[in-house]
N, C-alpha and C positions, 0 to 999 in steps of 0.2 A: 959284296956287301959287307956291312959292318958287323962284325961278330959281337954278340951280346950274350950275357949269361942268362938263361932262364931260370932264375930262382925266385921263390916267393918272396914278397916285401912283408916280412913279419918280425916281430920282436917278442920278448916275454912282457913287456910293459902292458898296462891297461890302455884301450883305446884312445881314452881322454888324456893321458899322461904324456907330457912333452918328452922328446926323446933325450935319454942320458947316453952320450955316445961313447963313453968308455965302457958302460956296461953292454950296449948294444953291439959294440965292435969286438967283443970277445970272441976268440977264435972257436971255442969249445962249442959243441952241439949236446943237445940233449941225448939220452941214450935211445937208440933206436932211429935216429935222424940219419938220412943218407945224404951224400953229396947229390946236387942236381945236376944233370948232364947238360951240356951246352947244347941248344940246337944250332943247326948251320948258321941261322940268321933269326934273330926275332922279327924282322921285316917280313921274312917269307911265312912264319907262323902267323903274324898278323893279317896278312893277305889271304890266307885260308880261313882265318877266323871271319874276316869280313864277307868272305864268299859264302860261308856258312849263314851269316847273318842275312845276307841278301836273299837266300833262299827262303827264310821264313818270311821276311817282310814283302818280298815280291810276289809270293804266291797268291795271296788274296787279291791283291790289285789286277794281276793277270786274269784270274779266274772271274773276277767281278765282270770284265769286259766281255767274257766268253759266255756268260750265263744266258743271255737270250738264244744264242744258237744251241746251247745245251738243252734248254727246255723244248725248243722246237723238235729236236731229235728224240730225247728221251721222255718228253711229256713230264706229268707230274707238277704243273704250276702251282698247284696248291702247297706244294712241299718246297718250293723254291728257296725260302729264307732258311730252311734247315740245311742247305749246303754250306752257308756261311756260319750258321749258329753252332753246327757240330764241331767245325774246325775251332771256332772261338772257345767253345766249352771245354774242348779236350786240351786245348792250349793253355788256358787259364787254371784248370784244374791239375795238371800235371806240373806246372811251373815249379811250385815249391817242393814236390817230391823229387823232381830232378835235381835241384839244388842240394838237397839232404843226401840223395845217393852220391853225388860228387864229392861231397865232404867226408862221407864215410868209407867209400871204396875207391876213390880215386877219379880225378877230373877227366882225364884223357878217355878211359873206357867209357865213362857214362856218356861223353860228348859224341865219341864214334858210334855208340849204340843209338843216340837220338837221331843221328844223321841217317843211319841205315833205316830205323823205323819211318822216318820221314820219306825216303826214297821208296820203300816198299808201298807206303800209302799213295805216293804220287803215281806209282805204275798201276796199282789196283784202281785208282780213281780214273786214270785214261782208259782202262780196260772195262769200265762200268758199262752194264747194259740196261739199267733201268736207274730211276731216281733214287729208289732205296738203297740200292748198291752204292752209288755215289755218296749218298749221305753218311753211310757206314765207313767207307774208305777215306772220306774226308775227316772223319773222326780220327782214323789212324794217323793221318798226315798231322793233324793237331797235336797228337801225343808226342810226335817226334819234334814238332816245331816249338813245343815248351822247352825242351832240352836244348835246342839250338841257341836260342835267346840267352838262357841263363848260362849255358857252357861258355859262349863267347866272353861274357861279362866277367864270370868266375876265372877263367884262364888268363885273360888279360890281368885281373887282380892278382893272380899268381906270379905272373911273368914280370910284371912291371911295377916299380914301387910307385905309391900314389903321387910323389912329387914329380915323376916322369910321365905318368900316365896321362896328364892333361893334353900333351901335345898330340896325342892320337884321338883325341875327341873330334876333330874336323873330320877324321876318317869315317867314324861311327855316323856323324851327321850327314856326311856325303852318301853313305850307303842308303840312309832314310831317304834323302831326296832323290837319289837316283831310283829307288824303288816306287816312290810316289809318281815321278815325273814319267819314267820309263814303263812302269807297269801296264798301264792302260794302252799305251802305243804298242808295246810287244803283244799283249793280249789281242788286241784287234788285228794286227798283222798275222800272228800265228794262226787265228780263227779263220780269217778270210783266205789265206793262202795253203795252209796243211791241215786245218781241221781243229775242233775245239779240244780234241784229245791231246794235242800237242801243247796246250796250255799246262798240262801236268807233266807231259814227257820231257818239256824242256828243263825240268828240275835234275834228270839224271845225269846229264854230262857235267853239269855245276856240281852236283853233289858227289859224283865219282871224283872229280877233280880235288874237291875240298877234303874227301876221305884220304885220297893218295898223300896229299901235302900234308895233312895232320899227322898221319901214321908215321911218314918218314922224317918230318923235322921237328915234331913237338916230342920233347923228353922230360918227364916229370916222374919223380920217384913214386913207386907203387905203394899203396896203402890198403891195409884190410882191417876194417873195424871190428872189435869183438863183439859189438852190439848188433841188433837186428832193427830193420825198418819198423817203425810205429805204424802198424797198419791200422790200428783203430783210428789214430790221428789223421791219417791219409784218407780213410773213407769218410769220417767226420767232415774234413776240409773240403773233400770232393762233392760231397752232398751240398754243403753250404755255399760253395763258389758256385755250383751249377744251378742253384736256386736263385742266387743273386743275378747272375747274367740271363736266366730266363725271364725273371721279373722285369729286367731293363729292356730286354729284347720284345717281349710280349705285351708288356703293360702298354696300353694306349693304342696298340695297333692290332694284334690278334684278339686280345681280351681287355676289357674296360678295367681302369685302375682299381675300381672297387669291386670286381667281379670275384666270384668264390675261388677260382683258379689262381689268380694272382694273390688273394689273401693266404690261400693254403701254402703256396710257394713261400710267401714271406715268413708264414709262421715255421715251416720245415727248416729254410734258411737260418733264421734267428736260433731256433733250437740246436741245429747242427753246429753253428759256429760257437754257440755257449758251450756245448759239449766238447768241441774241439779245444777250446781255451782251457777247460778244466783238464782235459786229458793230456794237455802238454805240460802241466805242472806235476803230473804222475809218471810220464814216459821216461824211460831210461835214455832214449835218443830221440828226443821230440823232432818232429817235422820243422817246426818254427819254434826255436828256443825262445821263450819269452824274455829272457834276461836281455836279448839284443835291444829291446824296447826300453830298458832302463837307460840306455844311452841317449841324451837328449837330442844330439845332432842326427842319430839314426832315425829317431821318431819323427823329427821335423822334416828330414828328408823324404820320409815316407809320405807326410802330409803334402808337401810341395809336388812329389811325384805325382800323387793322385790328382791333385788340381791340374797340373801341366797336362796329364792324359785327357782329363775332362775337357779342357779348354781346346787342345790340339785337335783331337778327333771330331769335336763338334765344329771346328772352323773347317777341317777338310771335308766335312759333310755339307756345310751350308754355303761356302764360298762358291764352289763350282755351280750350285744350284741357283745361286743369285745372278752369277754371270751368265748362265744359259738363258734363264727365264727373263731377267731384267735387261741385261746388256747384249743380249742376242749372241753370245758366243757359241762356237760349235761344241757338241757334246763329245765329239771324236777325240779332241785334243784336250781334254778335260784335265789331264795332269799338267798340262802346260799353263793352265790357268793359275796353278799354286806356285809358279816359279818365283815369283818376288818373295813370297813368304819363306819358300824352301831354301833359296839362295842366301837370303839373308840369315837364315838360322844356321846355314852351314859355315858361312864366313865368320860370324860372330862366334859360333862354338869353336872354330879354329884359333881365333884371337884369344877367347877366353882360355883355351887350353894352353897356349904358349905362355900367356901372362902367368898362369897358375904354376906352370913348370919353372918358370924363371924367378918367381917371387916366392913360391910356397903359400901364398894367400888366395883365398877364395870366397871370403864371406861377401865381398863386394858383389860378386856376380849373382847369387840369389836376390839380393836386394834389388839391384839395378834391373835384372831380369824380370822380377815381379812388377816393378813399376812400369817398365815398357810393355809387358803383357797386359797389365790394366789399361794403359793409354791406347795401345793398339786395338783391344777390344772395343773400348768406347768410341775409338774413331770410326771402326767398322759398323758399330751401332747407328751411326750417323748417316749411312748410305740410304739413298733414295733412287727413285727411278730416274733422276737425272745425273746421278754420279758417273764420272767418266771412268773408263778403264785405268787410266793413268793415276786418278786419284785412289781409287780402290787398291791399285798396286802399290801406292805408297803406304796405305794403310796397312795392308798385308806385310810389307817389309818392317814395319814397327813390331808387329806382331811377332813375326819371325825373329827378329833381333831378341825379343824377350824370351822366346823359347830357346834360342841359341844359348843364352847365358844359363839356363835352366837344365836342359835335357841330359847332358852327360855330368855336369857338376853333381846332381843329385845322387848319381851312382858313384861317383868317385868319392864324395864325402861319407855316403853310407858305408862303402867298403873300408874307408879309412876309419870308421867309428867301431869296428869290430876286430876281434882277434883273428888269427888266420883260419883257426879251425872252423869258424863260422862263415868263411868267405862266400861258400855256396848258397847258404839260406839267406845271407844279407842281400846277395845279388838276386836271388829269386823273389825275395819278399819285396824289394824295391820294384822289380819287374811287375810282379803281381798287383801291387797297388796302382801302377800306372795302368795296367790292363783294365783293372776295375774302375779306375777314374774315367777311361774312355767309353766303357759301357755305360756308366752313370751319365756322363756328358751327352752322348748321343741319344740316350732315352729322355733325359729331362728337358735338353734344349730342344729335341725334336717334338716331344709333346708340346712345348710352349709354342714352337713354330706352327705346327699343324692347327693348333686351336685358334691361334692368331690369324693365320690364312683363311680359314674356315669363317671366322666371325666377320673378317673384312669382306669376303666374297659375297656373304649373306647381305651385308650392308650396302655393298655397292652393286652387285648383279642380282640381288633378289633370289627367287626360286632357281633361276638358272645357276647362280653362283652356288647354291647350296647343292644342286645336283652334280656340278662339276667337281665338287671336293668331297662329296659324300663318301667315297671309296678311298680316296687318297687326297692329300693335300698337295701333291707333286705332280705335276704335267710335264711329259717330255715335250721336246722341241716341235716334234711333229704334230702333236695334239694342240700345242699352243698356236701353231700356225693356222690351223683350221678354225680357230674360234673367231666369232665376230669381234669387230674392232674393239666395241665398248667391252665384252667379256674379257679380252685379252688386256686391255689396259687396266680393269678391275683386279685381274690375276697378278699383273706385274706390280701393281700398287700393294696387294696383299702379301705378295712374296717380301717385297721390301720391309713391309711392316713386320712380319715374321722374323725376318733376319735382324731387324732393330731389337726385337723383344729377346731373340735368342743371344745376341752378342752383349746386350746389355746385362742379362743375366750372367754371362760368362765373365764379365768384368767385374761383377759383385763377388762371385766365386773366387775370382783371382785375387781379392783382398785378403783371403785367408792365406794365400801364398806368401803374400808380402808380410803379414803379420809373423807368420812362421819363420821367414827369413831373417826378421829382426832380431830373434831369439838365438839364432844360430851361433854356436861358440866357435871362435877361430882357433882351431888346433893344428899345429904345425903338421904338414903332411909328411909321413914317413918317407925318406929317401934311400936310395941303394946302399948309403954308408951307415944306415941306422937299421939295416935288416940282417937277420941271421937266417941261413937257411933252414929251411922246414920241410918236412916231409908232406907229400900231397895225399 
């Protein structure tokens, strides 16, 4: 394999400043900086990083398929949603903290620790004897998962200059596609043949392989910060994020949007986040240094990332539902239903990365990607009960192409917009905004979808329609087949109407991404020849 230097792509200039090659190529280092050891191969490191990234992304997809069996054995149906919510909460809340720990104490140690925590959570989840234990152990898993995602992005930011980083985007998009397509299939197979506990145990061999590979081939200079973690900021941010995720998860389902519980959570969340912002102006080592948001490109990429998460996870939720309920597709192969969107996203992401690497230019991709995302969502909003799978597949491909232009470019530009010392918090903040966007997307698009389905069912099926959707606006394939033909036709029409409303809302929200993309400033990406080694 080709040998490559594992050195951070950094320099002393400001993020928005164009490279001064004479200054950047000076051989001298700042006092205390060490030479960075070369790994055996950057490609081997990247393979291990992609494996770790696959762990975090694959887990929820596999577990989702196994949940009916888990509930059948452990009981606790009323707490079912917490199995997913606990994982999501822990992941979102820990993401910024992992980024800061990596910046302060070294990327490699923080990343290996997150893998170990994730594996411990996986083993404990597989050994759970009741639903309460499973929920708690899933939270442990989520704590580790928060570090996995941030660690992958930040280490890649350390090893590969932004100018070269684009060509690896296809790998990241490929991992996401593999998780979304393969997760349900692997989960179903493991549950049917080995039992649901193997939905968690499957993480062990993959995680150990990633641990061994990272330990052996990743060599970064060690660093020890003189400061300490901003515990007050971490606590306030955790409370704020937890409140936001609970509001978006419970609102409209567990509790009415105007209920006392939701109002209290909103109040707690707002107060905690306001307190967090204030604390960051006082902390010696803030969890999220506010100065990174003074950079226009970083702020715009955070907005685009939020909207991309909003749209993508909404699409992942409603497209399979539409194809199962209206087009009669099998739920067993639900991951395959998204293949046109995911393949398009992967291919376009790979092309965008190559072009960015060859030219150093990237502004065209956020603009074109936002346009394609808007168009794709608008086309999906036109689907009805007569839309063929081929037509819906084409519409999904358009949306996938738009997201392919945006998914990794947002991270690349965000990392290029900050100094090397803030690489971890930049990566974690971008990841966090995308995660929060997905929570809002699922909640808001879901509420609109459910309300539309219930209204249409009441109009077309009268009292029967109201009873059918009283508990939930979603019926599985088995329940749908048992309905009288008139009620089934009404439900299919209602689902297509709900899908129309959800995707139409998505296309309107996506206009915000286009507006942000227009104002992105084209700053030349730093290359290997414009970087000076820096400590990790």
